[in-house]
C-alpha positions, 0 to 999 in steps of 0.5 A: 104837181097834184091838185092841192085841194084834192090832195089835202081833202083826201088826207084829212078825211081819212085821219086816224091813229093806229097806235094805242093812246095812253089811258084817259086820252081820246082823239078828236075825230070831227071827220066822222061827222058827214057835215064836216066832210061836206064843209071841208070839201067846199072849203078846199074846192073854194080856196085850194082848187089849183096846183100852186105851191104854198107854205105851211103854217103849223099849229099844235093840234086841233081843239074842241071849239075850232078845228075840233068842230069844223075840221079846218085849222083855226076856223070856228063855225062863225068864221066858216059861215060869216067870213068864208061863206060856207053855211053850216049847222054847227053851234055858232061859238067863237074861238079865241085862236080863230079870232086872232088868225082871222084878224091876220087873214083880214089884214093880209088881204082876205081869205082868197089871197091868204089861202093861195099863199098858205096851208094851215095845219098842225104838228098833230092834225088830230086833237086830243081830249083828257078829262073833258078838256083839250090836251096838247100832244106834248103835254103827256110824255107817253102820248108824245112818244106814241105820236112821234112816228105818226107826226113824221108820216103826216108831215111827209104826206102833207109835203106831197101836196106841193108845199114850198119847203123853203120855210114853214111857220110854227105857231107856238114858240115854246114846246111846239117849236122845240118839238118841230125843230128837233123833227126838222133837224132829223128829217129835213122837212124845211130849210128853216122854221119861223116861230110865232107866238101862239094865237091862244097865248096872245088872246089870253095873255097879251090881248092888249098887244094884239095889234102888235102881234098881228103886225109881227105875223104879217112881217113874218108871212111877208118874208121878214122875220119879226123882232122878238 
């Protein structure tokens, strides 16, 4: 089995899409920033420098204020420095999804235990911008069609790190789960996929129920499917 951290870092630092994107849509490519490369190398050396097998947690795609800045899924610059103890010069702005995910990480037992068990990524590891705002890969039909082959290949590449394929966790119970489930039926990436409410949805629309949603996540991640 490969060194997980080295394989993941090599994959991420070379992220790019060869296909032409629909007009008006551009990519978020944080790894063009040398500091992003630096903090990611530190992150993977700190939490993934081993040959352990991990389960995948898949979000939708990076946004401008989390992984779009740091290059690390659901990690904003504040969590990167204060929780993961990786100093950085990025503008210290909190991101809602990151707030929720780090509550889950804390209650799971902290970053070292969490990242020893899970690899957090996205169905599309590259994020997208349209009219200066985040756009999900499935929001634009043409974009989704263009990305299909890329997403399949990126999943295959990441599975080679040493992923436990018995189950994966999909963040987003709607379109993200629908798309990933269809791909899985075609390519048999995982034995099963467990859908969970997306952190941004929880923080924007269900914040009063945050504790309940954290509990649902913990039940799922510990091997019990949460009740809807």
